[in-house]
Each structure stands twice: as structure tokens, then as C-alpha cells.
PDB file of N, CA, C and O in Angstrom:
ATOM      1  N   MET A   1     218.215 -99.012  62.869  1.00  0.00           N
ATOM      2  CA  MET A   1     217.533 -98.865  61.626  1.00  0.00           C
ATOM      3  C   MET A   1     216.274 -99.426  61.112  1.00  0.00           C
ATOM      4  O   MET A   1     216.199-100.655  61.091  1.00  0.00           O
ATOM      5  N   PRO A   2     215.613 -98.972  60.836  1.00  0.00           N
ATOM      6  CA  PRO A   2     214.400 -99.548  59.972  1.00  0.00           C
ATOM      7  C   PRO A   2     214.584-100.413  59.028  1.00  0.00           C
ATOM      8  O   PRO A   2     215.435-100.061  58.211  1.00  0.00           O
ATOM      9  N   GLU A   3     213.928-101.767  58.774  1.00  0.00           N
ATOM     10  CA  GLU A   3     214.074-102.554  57.862  1.00  0.00           C
ATOM     11  C   GLU A   3     213.402-102.025  56.661  1.00  0.00           C
ATOM     12  O   GLU A   3     212.279-101.541  56.805  1.00  0.00           O
ATOM     13  N   GLU A   4     213.981-102.057  55.422  1.00  0.00           N
ATOM     14  CA  GLU A   4     213.469-101.631  54.273  1.00  0.00           C
ATOM     15  C   GLU A   4     212.086-102.551  53.716  1.00  0.00           C
ATOM     16  O   GLU A   4     212.455-103.650  53.303  1.00  0.00           O
ATOM     17  N   PRO A   5     210.724-102.360  53.626  1.00  0.00           N
ATOM     18  CA  PRO A   5     209.636-102.784  53.340  1.00  0.00           C
ATOM     19  C   PRO A   5     209.918-104.238  52.501  1.00  0.00           C
ATOM     20  O   PRO A   5     210.357-103.689  51.491  1.00  0.00           O
ATOM     21  N   ARG A   6     209.977-105.432  52.231  1.00  0.00           N
ATOM     22  CA  ARG A   6     209.994-106.095  51.082  1.00  0.00           C
ATOM     23  C   ARG A   6     208.740-106.042  49.938  1.00  0.00           C
ATOM     24  O   ARG A   6     207.552-106.323  50.101  1.00  0.00           O
ATOM     25  N   TYR A   7     209.199-105.741  49.147  1.00  0.00           N
ATOM     26  CA  TYR A   7     208.522-105.170  47.743  1.00  0.00           C
ATOM     27  C   TYR A   7     208.061-106.107  47.047  1.00  0.00           C
ATOM     28  O   TYR A   7     208.972-106.865  46.714  1.00  0.00           O
ATOM     29  N   TRP A   8     206.623-106.557  46.496  1.00  0.00           N
ATOM     30  CA  TRP A   8     206.344-107.732  46.016  1.00  0.00           C
ATOM     31  C   TRP A   8     207.325-107.321  44.189  1.00  0.00           C
ATOM     32  O   TRP A   8     208.029-108.017  43.458  1.00  0.00           O
ATOM     33  N   PHE A   9     206.836-105.846  44.118  1.00  0.00           N
ATOM     34  CA  PHE A   9     207.437-105.636  42.436  1.00  0.00           C
ATOM     35  C   PHE A   9     208.249-104.666  42.715  1.00  0.00           C
ATOM     36  O   PHE A   9     207.807-103.784  43.451  1.00  0.00           O
ATOM     37  N   PRO A  10     209.452-104.567  42.285  1.00  0.00           N
ATOM     38  CA  PRO A  10     210.861-103.932  42.463  1.00  0.00           C
ATOM     39  C   PRO A  10     210.359-102.995  41.393  1.00  0.00           C
ATOM     40  O   PRO A  10     209.542-103.358  40.547  1.00  0.00           O
ATOM     41  N   ALA A  11     210.977-101.522  41.463  1.00  0.00           N
ATOM     42  CA  ALA A  11     211.181-100.622  40.466  1.00  0.00           C
ATOM     43  C   ALA A  11     212.116-101.043  39.303  1.00  0.00           C
ATOM     44  O   ALA A  11     213.168-101.643  39.524  1.00  0.00           O
ATOM     45  N   LYS A  12     211.714-100.724  38.103  1.00  0.00           N
ATOM     46  CA  LYS A  12     212.602-100.869  37.258  1.00  0.00           C
ATOM     47  C   LYS A  12     213.453-100.230  37.273  1.00  0.00           C
ATOM     48  O   LYS A  12     213.324 -99.211  37.952  1.00  0.00           O
ATOM     49  N   ARG A  13     214.908-100.464  36.489  1.00  0.00           N
ATOM     50  CA  ARG A  13     216.045 -99.575  36.591  1.00  0.00           C
ATOM     51  C   ARG A  13     216.116 -98.374  36.114  1.00  0.00           C
ATOM     52  O   ARG A  13     216.480 -97.328  36.652  1.00  0.00           O
ATOM     53  N   TYR A  14     215.644 -98.652  34.785  1.00  0.00           N
ATOM     54  CA  TYR A  14     215.206 -97.547  33.737  1.00  0.00           C
ATOM     55  C   TYR A  14     213.990 -97.540  33.358  1.00  0.00           C
ATOM     56  O   TYR A  14     213.431 -98.611  33.122  1.00  0.00           O
ATOM     57  N   GLY A  15     213.291 -96.267  33.214  1.00  0.00           N
ATOM     58  CA  GLY A  15     212.000 -95.594  32.917  1.00  0.00           C
ATOM     59  C   GLY A  15     211.200 -95.804  34.142  1.00  0.00           C
ATOM     60  O   GLY A  15     211.770 -95.883  35.229  1.00  0.00           O
ATOM     61  N   GLY A  16     209.762 -95.910  34.026  1.00  0.00           N
ATOM     62  CA  GLY A  16     209.024 -96.048  34.762  1.00  0.00           C
ATOM     63  C   GLY A  16     208.189 -97.336  35.241  1.00  0.00           C
ATOM     64  O   GLY A  16     208.039 -98.142  34.322  1.00  0.00           O
ATOM     65  N   GLY A  17     207.681 -97.672  36.312  1.00  0.00           N
ATOM     66  CA  GLY A  17     206.959 -98.878  36.705  1.00  0.00           C
ATOM     67  C   GLY A  17     207.792 -99.878  37.370  1.00  0.00           C
ATOM     68  O   GLY A  17     208.706 -99.670  38.168  1.00  0.00           O
ATOM     69  N   TRP A  18     207.454-100.729  37.035  1.00  0.00           N
ATOM     70  CA  TRP A  18     207.694-102.059  38.156  1.00  0.00           C
ATOM     71  C   TRP A  18     207.955-102.992  36.993  1.00  0.00           C
ATOM     72  O   TRP A  18     207.380-103.188  35.922  1.00  0.00           O
ATOM     73  N   GLY A  19     209.378-103.664  37.777  1.00  0.00           N
ATOM     74  CA  GLY A  19     209.721-104.937  36.872  1.00  0.00           C
ATOM     75  C   GLY A  19     208.949-106.458  37.090  1.00  0.00           C
ATOM     76  O   GLY A  19     207.721-106.370  37.099  1.00  0.00           O
ATOM     77  N   PRO A  20     209.440-107.671  37.245  1.00  0.00           N
ATOM     78  CA  PRO A  20     209.052-108.662  37.260  1.00  0.00           C
ATOM     79  C   PRO A  20     209.028-108.710  39.398  1.00  0.00           C
ATOM     80  O   PRO A  20     209.716-108.169  40.263  1.00  0.00           O
ATOM     81  N   PRO A  21     207.856-109.652  39.411  1.00  0.00           N
ATOM     82  CA  PRO A  21     207.864-110.032  40.792  1.00  0.00           C
ATOM     83  C   PRO A  21     209.342-110.357  41.117  1.00  0.00           C
ATOM     84  O   PRO A  21     210.242-110.595  40.312  1.00  0.00           O
ATOM     85  N   THR A  22     209.428-110.295  43.096  1.00  0.00           N
ATOM     86  CA  THR A  22     210.562-110.635  43.240  1.00  0.00           C
ATOM     87  C   THR A  22     209.938-111.527  44.358  1.00  0.00           C
ATOM     88  O   THR A  22     210.891-111.952  45.011  1.00  0.00           O
ATOM     89  N   THR A  23     208.260-112.210  45.100  1.00  0.00           N
ATOM     90  CA  THR A  23     208.103-112.459  45.636  1.00  0.00           C
ATOM     91  C   THR A  23     207.325-113.655  45.187  1.00  0.00           C
ATOM     92  O   THR A  23     206.990-113.558  44.006  1.00  0.00           O
ATOM     93  N   TRP A  24     206.915-114.820  45.815  1.00  0.00           N
ATOM     94  CA  TRP A  24     205.945-115.393  45.313  1.00  0.00           C
ATOM     95  C   TRP A  24     204.330-114.637  45.534  1.00  0.00           C
ATOM     96  O   TRP A  24     203.525-115.154  44.759  1.00  0.00           O
ATOM     97  N   GLN A  25     203.823-113.746  46.250  1.00  0.00           N
ATOM     98  CA  GLN A  25     202.549-113.176  46.369  1.00  0.00           C
ATOM     99  C   GLN A  25     202.873-112.055  44.961  1.00  0.00           C
ATOM    100  O   GLN A  25     201.794-111.577  44.612  1.00  0.00           O
ATOM    101  N   GLY A  26     203.785-111.643  44.278  1.00  0.00           N
ATOM    102  CA  GLY A  26     204.165-111.058  43.224  1.00  0.00           C
ATOM    103  C   GLY A  26     203.531-111.763  41.957  1.00  0.00           C
ATOM    104  O   GLY A  26     202.717-111.310  41.153  1.00  0.00           O
ATOM    105  N   TRP A  27     204.173-113.070  42.016  1.00  0.00           N
ATOM    106  CA  TRP A  27     204.014-113.963  40.891  1.00  0.00           C
ATOM    107  C   TRP A  27     202.333-114.537  41.106  1.00  0.00           C
ATOM    108  O   TRP A  27     201.569-114.664  40.149  1.00  0.00           O
ATOM    109  N   LEU A  28     201.953-114.840  42.516  1.00  0.00           N
ATOM    110  CA  LEU A  28     200.430-115.174  42.549  1.00  0.00           C
ATOM    111  C   LEU A  28     199.789-113.958  41.611  1.00  0.00           C
ATOM    112  O   LEU A  28     199.480-114.207  40.445  1.00  0.00           O
ATOM    113  N   VAL A  29     199.672-113.110  41.970  1.00  0.00           N
ATOM    114  CA  VAL A  29     198.912-111.794  41.373  1.00  0.00           C
ATOM    115  C   VAL A  29     199.135-111.783  39.982  1.00  0.00           C
ATOM    116  O   VAL A  29     198.182-111.575  39.231  1.00  0.00           O
ATOM    117  N   ILE A  30     200.312-111.986  39.520  1.00  0.00           N
ATOM    118  CA  ILE A  30     200.683-111.802  37.965  1.00  0.00           C
ATOM    119  C   ILE A  30     199.907-113.555  37.540  1.00  0.00           C
ATOM    120  O   ILE A  30     199.233-113.531  36.510  1.00  0.00           O
ATOM    121  N   ALA A  31     199.987-114.856  38.216  1.00  0.00           N
ATOM    122  CA  ALA A  31     199.197-115.675  37.469  1.00  0.00           C
ATOM    123  C   ALA A  31     197.953-115.590  37.665  1.00  0.00           C
ATOM    124  O   ALA A  31     197.220-116.128  36.835  1.00  0.00           O
ATOM    125  N   GLY A  32     197.367-114.902  38.797  1.00  0.00           N
ATOM    126  CA  GLY A  32     195.713-114.618  38.580  1.00  0.00           C
ATOM    127  C   GLY A  32     195.308-113.763  37.481  1.00  0.00           C
ATOM    128  O   GLY A  32     194.406-113.868  36.650  1.00  0.00           O
ATOM    129  N   TYR A  33     195.921-113.165  37.623  1.00  0.00           N
ATOM    130  CA  TYR A  33     195.697-111.837  36.279  1.00  0.00           C
ATOM    131  C   TYR A  33     195.386-112.787  34.766  1.00  0.00           C
ATOM    132  O   TYR A  33     194.366-112.907  34.087  1.00  0.00           O
ATOM    133  N   VAL A  34     196.403-113.210  34.667  1.00  0.00           N
ATOM    134  CA  VAL A  34     197.057-114.255  33.026  1.00  0.00           C
ATOM    135  C   VAL A  34     195.351-115.277  33.519  1.00  0.00           C
ATOM    136  O   VAL A  34     194.277-114.988  32.991  1.00  0.00           O
ATOM    137  N   VAL A  35     195.436-115.967  34.159  1.00  0.00           N
ATOM    138  CA  VAL A  35     194.184-116.842  34.289  1.00  0.00           C
ATOM    139  C   VAL A  35     192.486-115.988  34.306  1.00  0.00           C
ATOM    140  O   VAL A  35     191.523-116.343  33.626  1.00  0.00           O
ATOM    141  N   LEU A  36     192.508-115.249  34.923  1.00  0.00           N
ATOM    142  CA  LEU A  36     191.278-114.416  34.451  1.00  0.00           C
ATOM    143  C   LEU A  36     191.246-113.723  33.501  1.00  0.00           C
ATOM    144  O   LEU A  36     190.121-113.364  33.153  1.00  0.00           O
ATOM    145  N   VAL A  37     192.318-113.290  32.763  1.00  0.00           N
ATOM    146  CA  VAL A  37     192.111-113.094  31.042  1.00  0.00           C
ATOM    147  C   VAL A  37     191.674-114.066  30.474  1.00  0.00           C
ATOM    148  O   VAL A  37     190.538-114.102  30.001  1.00  0.00           O
ATOM    149  N   ALA A  38     192.578-115.103  30.419  1.00  0.00           N
ATOM    150  CA  ALA A  38     192.160-116.461  29.915  1.00  0.00           C
ATOM    151  C   ALA A  38     190.726-117.121  29.824  1.00  0.00           C
ATOM    152  O   ALA A  38     190.000-117.502  28.905  1.00  0.00           O
ATOM    153  N   ALA A  39     190.649-117.076  31.352  1.00  0.00           N
ATOM    154  CA  ALA A  39     188.621-117.317  31.488  1.00  0.00           C
ATOM    155  C   ALA A  39     188.042-116.298  30.639  1.00  0.00           C
ATOM    156  O   ALA A  39     187.594-116.558  29.522  1.00  0.00           O
ATOM    157  N   GLY A  40     188.045-115.138  31.155  1.00  0.00           N
ATOM    158  CA  GLY A  40     187.291-114.016  30.476  1.00  0.00           C
ATOM    159  C   GLY A  40     187.227-114.444  28.773  1.00  0.00           C
ATOM    160  O   GLY A  40     186.205-114.664  28.122  1.00  0.00           O
ATOM    161  N   ALA A  41     188.312-114.473  28.409  1.00  0.00           N
ATOM    162  CA  ALA A  41     188.152-114.757  26.675  1.00  0.00           C
ATOM    163  C   ALA A  41     187.371-116.006  26.190  1.00  0.00           C
ATOM    164  O   ALA A  41     187.027-115.921  25.011  1.00  0.00           O
ATOM    165  N   VAL A  42     186.882-117.559  27.059  1.00  0.00           N
ATOM    166  CA  VAL A  42     186.811-118.423  27.142  1.00  0.00           C
ATOM    167  C   VAL A  42     185.166-117.803  27.429  1.00  0.00           C
ATOM    168  O   VAL A  42     184.478-117.980  26.424  1.00  0.00           O
ATOM    169  N   VAL A  43     184.686-117.374  28.150  1.00  0.00           N
ATOM    170  CA  VAL A  43     183.487-116.945  29.052  1.00  0.00           C
ATOM    171  C   VAL A  43     183.142-116.050  27.992  1.00  0.00           C
ATOM    172  O   VAL A  43     182.345-116.455  27.146  1.00  0.00           O
ATOM    173  N   ILE A  44     183.553-115.052  27.915  1.00  0.00           N
ATOM    174  CA  ILE A  44     182.928-113.620  27.236  1.00  0.00           C
ATOM    175  C   ILE A  44     182.856-113.903  25.506  1.00  0.00           C
ATOM    176  O   ILE A  44     181.899-113.495  24.847  1.00  0.00           O
ATOM    177  N   GLU A  45     183.889-114.581  24.953  1.00  0.00           N
ATOM    178  CA  GLU A  45     184.124-114.877  23.737  1.00  0.00           C
ATOM    179  C   GLU A  45     184.067-113.196  22.796  1.00  0.00           C
ATOM    180  O   GLU A  45     183.154-112.521  22.320  1.00  0.00           O
ATOM    181  N   PRO A  46     185.449-113.067  22.875  1.00  0.00           N
ATOM    182  CA  PRO A  46     185.943-111.823  22.367  1.00  0.00           C
ATOM    183  C   PRO A  46     185.386-111.160  21.228  1.00  0.00           C
ATOM    184  O   PRO A  46     184.989-110.011  21.033  1.00  0.00           O
ATOM    185  N   SER A  47     185.470-112.278  20.471  1.00  0.00           N
ATOM    186  CA  SER A  47     185.178-112.096  18.560  1.00  0.00           C
ATOM    187  C   SER A  47     183.127-111.841  18.765  1.00  0.00           C
ATOM    188  O   SER A  47     182.619-111.164  17.871  1.00  0.00           O
ATOM    189  N   ILE A  48     182.295-112.311  19.729  1.00  0.00           N
ATOM    190  CA  ILE A  48     181.128-111.759  19.507  1.00  0.00           C
ATOM    191  C   ILE A  48     181.011-110.133  20.408  1.00  0.00           C
ATOM    192  O   ILE A  48     180.748-109.017  19.959  1.00  0.00           O
ATOM    193  N   ARG A  49     181.215-110.419  21.315  1.00  0.00           N
ATOM    194  CA  ARG A  49     181.319-109.117  22.358  1.00  0.00           C
ATOM    195  C   ARG A  49     182.442-108.494  22.887  1.00  0.00           C
ATOM    196  O   ARG A  49     182.846-108.630  24.042  1.00  0.00           O
ATOM    197  N   PRO A  50     183.019-107.696  21.874  1.00  0.00           N
ATOM    198  CA  PRO A  50     184.163-107.204  21.696  1.00  0.00           C
ATOM    199  C   PRO A  50     184.155-106.276  22.738  1.00  0.00           C
ATOM    200  O   PRO A  50     185.122-106.430  23.484  1.00  0.00           O
ATOM    201  N   GLY A  51     183.424-105.391  23.046  1.00  0.00           N
ATOM    202  CA  GLY A  51     183.367-104.276  23.887  1.00  0.00           C
ATOM    203  C   GLY A  51     183.323-104.655  25.508  1.00  0.00           C
ATOM    204  O   GLY A  51     183.939-104.071  26.399  1.00  0.00           O
ATOM    205  N   LEU A  52     182.411-105.813  25.648  1.00  0.00           N
ATOM    206  CA  LEU A  52     182.585-106.389  27.458  1.00  0.00           C
ATOM    207  C   LEU A  52     183.799-107.217  27.557  1.00  0.00           C
ATOM    208  O   LEU A  52     184.081-107.681  28.662  1.00  0.00           O
ATOM    209  N   PHE A  53     184.569-107.468  26.519  1.00  0.00           N
ATOM    210  CA  PHE A  53     186.077-108.147  27.048  1.00  0.00           C
ATOM    211  C   PHE A  53     186.636-106.790  27.239  1.00  0.00           C
ATOM    212  O   PHE A  53     186.504-106.251  28.338  1.00  0.00           O
ATOM    213  N   ILE A  54     187.100-106.335  26.508  1.00  0.00           N
ATOM    214  CA  ILE A  54     187.784-104.650  26.866  1.00  0.00           C
ATOM    215  C   ILE A  54     187.096-104.253  28.263  1.00  0.00           C
ATOM    216  O   ILE A  54     187.847-103.492  28.874  1.00  0.00           O
ATOM    217  N   VAL A  55     186.322-104.428  28.720  1.00  0.00           N
ATOM    218  CA  VAL A  55     185.721-103.801  30.063  1.00  0.00           C
ATOM    219  C   VAL A  55     186.231-104.892  30.717  1.00  0.00           C
ATOM    220  O   VAL A  55     186.804-104.560  31.754  1.00  0.00           O
ATOM    221  N   HIS A  56     186.237-105.929  30.525  1.00  0.00           N
ATOM    222  CA  HIS A  56     186.701-107.197  31.344  1.00  0.00           C
ATOM    223  C   HIS A  56     188.240-106.669  31.794  1.00  0.00           C
ATOM    224  O   HIS A  56     188.566-106.426  32.956  1.00  0.00           O
ATOM    225  N   LEU A  57     189.158-106.540  30.542  1.00  0.00           N
ATOM    226  CA  LEU A  57     190.851-106.568  30.417  1.00  0.00           C
ATOM    227  C   LEU A  57     190.498-104.995  31.593  1.00  0.00           C
ATOM    228  O   LEU A  57     190.818-105.027  32.781  1.00  0.00           O
ATOM    229  N   LEU A  58     189.935-103.975  31.059  1.00  0.00           N
ATOM    230  CA  LEU A  58     190.451-102.896  31.734  1.00  0.00           C
ATOM    231  C   LEU A  58     190.585-103.242  33.057  1.00  0.00           C
ATOM    232  O   LEU A  58     191.691-103.170  33.593  1.00  0.00           O
ATOM    233  N   LEU A  59     189.086-103.804  33.980  1.00  0.00           N
ATOM    234  CA  LEU A  59     189.044-103.873  35.615  1.00  0.00           C
ATOM    235  C   LEU A  59     190.009-104.363  35.613  1.00  0.00           C
ATOM    236  O   LEU A  59     190.961-103.655  35.941  1.00  0.00           O
ATOM    237  N   LEU A  60     190.316-105.996  35.205  1.00  0.00           N
ATOM    238  CA  LEU A  60     191.397-106.320  35.931  1.00  0.00           C
ATOM    239  C   LEU A  60     192.916-105.919  36.022  1.00  0.00           C
ATOM    240  O   LEU A  60     193.752-106.318  36.834  1.00  0.00           O
ATOM    241  N   THR A  61     193.076-104.932  34.870  1.00  0.00           N
ATOM    242  CA  THR A  61     194.565-104.094  34.827  1.00  0.00           C
ATOM    243  C   THR A  61     194.191-103.019  35.676  1.00  0.00           C
ATOM    244  O   THR A  61     195.212-102.676  36.272  1.00  0.00           O
ATOM    245  N   VAL A  62     193.339-102.402  35.981  1.00  0.00           N
ATOM    246  CA  VAL A  62     193.443-101.326  36.792  1.00  0.00           C
ATOM    247  C   VAL A  62     193.720-101.709  38.065  1.00  0.00           C
ATOM    248  O   VAL A  62     194.563-101.115  38.737  1.00  0.00           O
ATOM    249  N   VAL A  63     192.687-103.254  38.736  1.00  0.00           N
ATOM    250  CA  VAL A  63     193.123-104.272  40.054  1.00  0.00           C
ATOM    251  C   VAL A  63     194.644-104.692  40.140  1.00  0.00           C
ATOM    252  O   VAL A  63     195.149-105.126  41.175  1.00  0.00           O
ATOM    253  N   VAL A  64     195.418-104.498  38.782  1.00  0.00           N
ATOM    254  CA  VAL A  64     196.773-105.178  38.884  1.00  0.00           C
ATOM    255  C   VAL A  64     197.579-104.060  39.013  1.00  0.00           C
ATOM    256  O   VAL A  64     198.647-104.144  39.620  1.00  0.00           O
ATOM    257  N   ILE A  65     197.111-102.773  38.399  1.00  0.00           N
ATOM    258  CA  ILE A  65     197.846-101.725  38.862  1.00  0.00           C
ATOM    259  C   ILE A  65     198.163-101.280  40.491  1.00  0.00           C
ATOM    260  O   ILE A  65     199.230-101.007  41.041  1.00  0.00           O
ATOM    261  N   GLY A  66     196.608-101.333  41.069  1.00  0.00           N
ATOM    262  CA  GLY A  66     196.060-101.277  42.243  1.00  0.00           C
ATOM    263  C   GLY A  66     197.228-101.826  43.267  1.00  0.00           C
ATOM    264  O   GLY A  66     197.756-101.195  44.183  1.00  0.00           O
ATOM    265  N   VAL A  67     197.529-103.450  42.769  1.00  0.00           N
ATOM    266  CA  VAL A  67     198.078-104.140  43.588  1.00  0.00           C
ATOM    267  C   VAL A  67     199.857-103.671  43.301  1.00  0.00           C
ATOM    268  O   VAL A  67     200.498-103.714  44.351  1.00  0.00           O
ATOM    269  N   CYS A  68     200.530-103.329  42.294  1.00  0.00           N
ATOM    270  CA  CYS A  68     201.502-102.951  42.145  1.00  0.00           C
ATOM    271  C   CYS A  68     201.573-101.438  42.725  1.00  0.00           C
ATOM    272  O   CYS A  68     202.689-101.344  43.238  1.00  0.00           O
ATOM    273  N   ARG A  69     201.009-100.444  42.844  1.00  0.00           N
ATOM    274  CA  ARG A  69     201.104 -99.634  43.404  1.00  0.00           C
ATOM    275  C   ARG A  69     201.028 -99.418  45.337  1.00  0.00           C
ATOM    276  O   ARG A  69     201.385 -98.437  45.990  1.00  0.00           O
ATOM    277  N   ALA A  70     200.504-100.576  45.768  1.00  0.00           N
ATOM    278  CA  ALA A  70     200.163-100.897  47.491  1.00  0.00           C
ATOM    279  C   ALA A  70     201.519-101.456  47.671  1.00  0.00           C
ATOM    280  O   ALA A  70     202.311-100.885  48.420  1.00  0.00           O
ATOM    281  N   LYS A  71     201.856-102.582  47.009  1.00  0.00           N
ATOM    282  CA  LYS A  71     202.738-103.413  47.344  1.00  0.00           C
ATOM    283  C   LYS A  71     204.105-103.624  46.570  1.00  0.00           C
ATOM    284  O   LYS A  71     204.800-104.630  46.721  1.00  0.00           O
ATOM    285  N   GLY A  72     204.452-102.453  45.632  1.00  0.00           N
ATOM    286  CA  GLY A  72     205.520-102.219  45.027  1.00  0.00           C
ATOM    287  C   GLY A  72     206.376-101.006  45.432  1.00  0.00           C
ATOM    288  O   GLY A  72     205.965-100.243  46.306  1.00  0.00           O
ATOM    289  N   LYS A  73     207.621-100.797  44.785  1.00  0.00           N
ATOM    290  CA  LYS A  73     208.346 -99.600  45.121  1.00  0.00           C
ATOM    291  C   LYS A  73     207.503 -98.574  44.656  1.00  0.00           C
ATOM    292  O   LYS A  73     206.806 -98.782  43.663  1.00  0.00           O
ATOM    293  N   PRO A  74     207.467 -97.186  45.410  1.00  0.00           N
ATOM    294  CA  PRO A  74     206.883 -96.381  44.664  1.00  0.00           C
ATOM    295  C   PRO A  74     207.320 -95.695  42.968  1.00  0.00           C
ATOM    296  O   PRO A  74     208.375 -95.310  42.464  1.00  0.00           O
ATOM    297  N   PRO A  75     206.739 -95.740  42.772  1.00  0.00           N
ATOM    298  CA  PRO A  75     206.979 -95.474  40.961  1.00  0.00           C
ATOM    299  C   PRO A  75     207.738 -93.921  40.850  1.00  0.00           C
ATOM    300  O   PRO A  75     207.362 -92.954  41.513  1.00  0.00           O
ATOM    301  N   ARG A  76     208.604 -93.901  40.110  1.00  0.00           N
ATOM    302  CA  ARG A  76     209.078 -92.796  39.536  1.00  0.00           C
ATOM    303  C   ARG A  76     209.736 -92.976  38.570  1.00  0.00           C
ATOM    304  O   ARG A  76     210.154 -94.132  38.511  1.00  0.00           O
ATOM    305  N   TRP A  77     210.187 -92.007  37.328  1.00  0.00           N
ATOM    306  CA  TRP A  77     210.951 -92.384  36.790  1.00  0.00           C
ATOM    307  C   TRP A  77     212.665 -92.229  36.954  1.00  0.00           C
ATOM    308  O   TRP A  77     213.180 -91.258  37.509  1.00  0.00           O
ATOM    309  N   ARG A  78     213.462 -93.405  36.348  1.00  0.00           N
ATOM    310  CA  ARG A  78     214.687 -93.684  37.139  1.00  0.00           C
ATOM    311  C   ARG A  78     215.207 -93.545  35.551  1.00  0.00           C
ATOM    312  O   ARG A  78     214.586 -93.468  34.491  1.00  0.00           O
ATOM    313  N   TRP A  79     217.107 -93.549  35.990  1.00  0.00           N
ATOM    314  CA  TRP A  79     217.804 -93.185  35.292  1.00  0.00           C
ATOM    315  C   TRP A  79     218.981 -94.360  35.319  1.00  0.00           C
ATOM    316  O   TRP A  79     220.067 -94.015  34.853  1.00  0.00           O
ATOM    317  N   GLY A  80     218.905 -95.226  35.640  1.00  0.00           N
ATOM    318  CA  GLY A  80     219.969 -96.655  36.216  1.00  0.00           C
ATOM    319  C   GLY A  80     220.499 -96.312  37.445  1.00  0.00           C
ATOM    320  O   GLY A  80     219.975 -95.842  38.455  1.00  0.00           O
ATOM    321  N   LYS A  81     221.740 -96.661  37.153  1.00  0.00           N
ATOM    322  CA  LYS A  81     222.892 -96.472  38.335  1.00  0.00           C
ATOM    323  C   LYS A  81     222.880 -94.963  38.867  1.00  0.00           C
ATOM    324  O   LYS A  81     223.279 -94.831  40.024  1.00  0.00           O
ATOM    325  N   ARG A  82     222.518 -93.918  38.256  1.00  0.00           N
ATOM    326  CA  ARG A  82     222.837 -92.634  38.874  1.00  0.00           C
ATOM    327  C   ARG A  82     221.627 -92.772  40.310  1.00  0.00           C
ATOM    328  O   ARG A  82     221.754 -92.565  41.517  1.00  0.00           O
ATOM    329  N   ASP A  83     220.626 -93.161  39.565  1.00  0.00           N
ATOM    330  CA  ASP A  83     219.323 -93.438  41.219  1.00  0.00           C
ATOM    331  C   ASP A  83     219.873 -94.525  42.164  1.00  0.00           C
ATOM    332  O   ASP A  83     219.278 -94.594  43.239  1.00  0.00           O
ATOM    333  N   SER A  84     220.848 -95.351  41.985  1.00  0.00           N
ATOM    334  CA  SER A  84     220.947 -96.018  42.916  1.00  0.00           C
ATOM    335  C   SER A  84     221.721 -95.501  44.201  1.00  0.00           C
ATOM    336  O   SER A  84     222.617 -94.672  44.039  1.00  0.00           O
ATOM    337  N   PRO A  85     221.372 -96.014  45.627  1.00  0.00           N
ATOM    338  CA  PRO A  85     221.457 -95.162  46.766  1.00  0.00           C
ATOM    339  C   PRO A  85     223.253 -95.705  46.967  1.00  0.00           C
ATOM    340  O   PRO A  85     223.934 -95.254  47.887  1.00  0.00           O
TER     341      PRO A  85
END
């Protein structure tokens, strides 16, 4: 019987999307996201260039969502225990 892949980001029990990471790789992705957002806030100075900072946040968020889609359990709407195997 084939082994189920080890997902970095498990599906949430209720609703759509992913829950907190379950592997060190997932936590590294989240930590990198936080560090890059903070670095952008220091370098870009959102009070002076808010548009550029928003673009920075959007790009980082798109990358994190892409990693979650690639390394997380496939997203779909879940209703709790009814969806459990």
C-alpha cells in the first residue's frame, strides 16, 4: 500500500485552506515570510511608499500560497469529522 505523502501544511478540519505547519520545512517557510515582511517594512518604509509595500506583501503572499498548494494537503471545503476517513 503506498504511503501517504508527508504534507508540510495539513488541511484545516473546518473550512478551507491549511492549518499550522507540521514539519520544520513548513515552519521555515512561515518564518521566512515573517522575516521578509519585516525587512520590507524597514527597507520600503510603508508610511512613505505604501503602494510599494502593498505590492511587496502581495508578492510574498502569492509565493507562500504557492508553497502551501505545492506542499500542503489539497485544499477543499471541510466540515470536520464528517470528512475524516
